[in-house]
C-alpha positions, -999 to +999 in steps of 0.1 A: -397+680+043-427+658+048-426+622+058-447+595+041-472+601+068-475+638+060-456+648+090-427+672+094-408+671+127-437+652+142-461+680+131-487+680+103-469+691+072-498+713+061-493+734+092-455+737+087-454+744+050-468+780+052-441+789+077-413+778+054-430+795+025-431+827+045-395+823+055-383+816+020-402+847+007-387+868+036-421+876+050-408+871+086-437+888+103-461+865+087-438+835+095-437+846+131-475+849+133-479+814+117-454+798+140-469+814+171-503+800+161-486+766+156-471+767+190-504+776+206-516+741+194-483+723+199-466+742+228-441+714+235-430+706+199-392+711+195-396+715+158-421+743+161-397+760+186-368+755+161-389+772+134-397+801+157-360+805+166-351+805+129-377+833+122-364+854+152-328+850+140-338+862+106-355+892+121-323+901+139-334+890+174-304+868+181-308+866+219-345+856+217-336+831+190-309+815+212-333+814+241-360+795+221-334+772+207-322+763+242-359+756+252-362+732+223-329+716+233-341+712+269-373+696+257-354+671+236-332+662+265-359+658+292-390+645+276-387+609+264-420+610+246-410+638+222-398+629+187-361+635+182-356+635+144-330+648+120-353+675+107-357+691+141-320+689+148-309+702+113-333+732+118-317+739+152-283+735+136-290+762+110-299+786+138-271+776+161-246+780+132-258+815+124-256+824+160-220+810+162-229+782+186-221+751+166-210+734+199-246+733+209-255+715+177-228+689+183-241+683+218-276+678+204-265+653+179-243+635+204-273+631+227-295+620+199-270+594+187-266+581+222-303+577+226-308+562+191-274+545+184-284+528+151-300+559+134-280+566+103-296+600+096-287+613+131-252+598+128-247+616+095-257+648+112-232+641+139-204+633+114-211+667+097-208+684+131-174+669+137-165+678+101-171+715+108-151+713+140-121+696+123-125+667+149-108+641+127-106+614+153-144+617+161-152+618+124-133+585+119-150+568+148-185+580+137-179+569+101-167+535+111-198+530+132-219+540+102-200+517+080-204+487+104-241+495+106-249+503+069-219+486+051-219+514+025-188+523+005-193+560+012-191+556+050-159+536+046-144+564+025-154+590+051-135+570+077-105+566+055-104+603+045-107+612+082-076+590+089-058+608+061-066+642+076-052+630+110-020+619+093-016+652+074-019+669+107+010+649+121-010+624+142-008+586+139+013+582+108+022+547+097-002+528+120-032+548+109-024+544+072-021+506+077-054+507+094-070+526+064-053+502+039-066+473+059-102+486+060-101+491+022-086+457+014-112+440+036-141+458+019-126+451-016-124+414-007-161+412+002-177+440-019-150+453-043-152+491-050-177+508-073-169+545-075-139+563-091-135+583-060-130+551-040-101+539-062-085+574-060-086+572-022-072+537-022-043+548-044-036+578-023-034+557+008-008+535-009+011+566-021+013+580+014+031+547+024+053+548-007+038+516-019+041+527-055+043+491-069+011+481-052-006+513-065+005+505-100-008+470-097-042+483-086-042+507-115-035+481-141-059+456-126-097+453-125-101+482-101-082+505-124-111+503-149-131+525-124-110+554-136-131+560-167-112+592-176-084+578-195-062+609-191-063+606-154-055+569-154-025+574-177-012+603-157-013+584-124+003+553-141+031+575-155+038+589-121+040+555-105+061+541-133+088+566-123+092+552-088 
């Protein structure tokens, strides 16, 4: 929870920790007392408001919790000097989700990513919002932005899997699969693949296009060695040998 500077959501970690301890032990009255004291010192801290909202929601005070969350959201939107970090947003997300207002979480992350376009933690939070909403196109777009920014294999796989979900839902078809295959080939040419899950995704993209010969070639080549479970590799090879 704390940063390397001893801060949590822009607040001293030593002041925040007792609140979380009280929440974890279900001592909600003590937690509310502690967060009220915190807010008396930091009245415009969105993270403190998010913590108060969490406590109120756990106490069954849903309307009050939502009102406090909206106050925190308003501060994040209107005060440029206020820290907008993933810890604050993820805490708001917990409350919004329990109150069945995930759309408000998404709007918070969209705003944050617009304000800080190269922040991978915030972009990951936004991707997860789209994941919960089954917004496959937006998942793909966000994952590709993350991949271009960080160059990590996992972001590429998120993008490719988002494409596959679109195809499974009847959108895009051949063009999207070609896009996914092209993204993977380009990455392989420059970085190769390093995880068994990556090779499975690559093979599944080829399978969806009925490119069984290409898939078999991948399996029997250098990349096939990523499948360390021999039974899995042989099973897939046998399937492709039949086509």
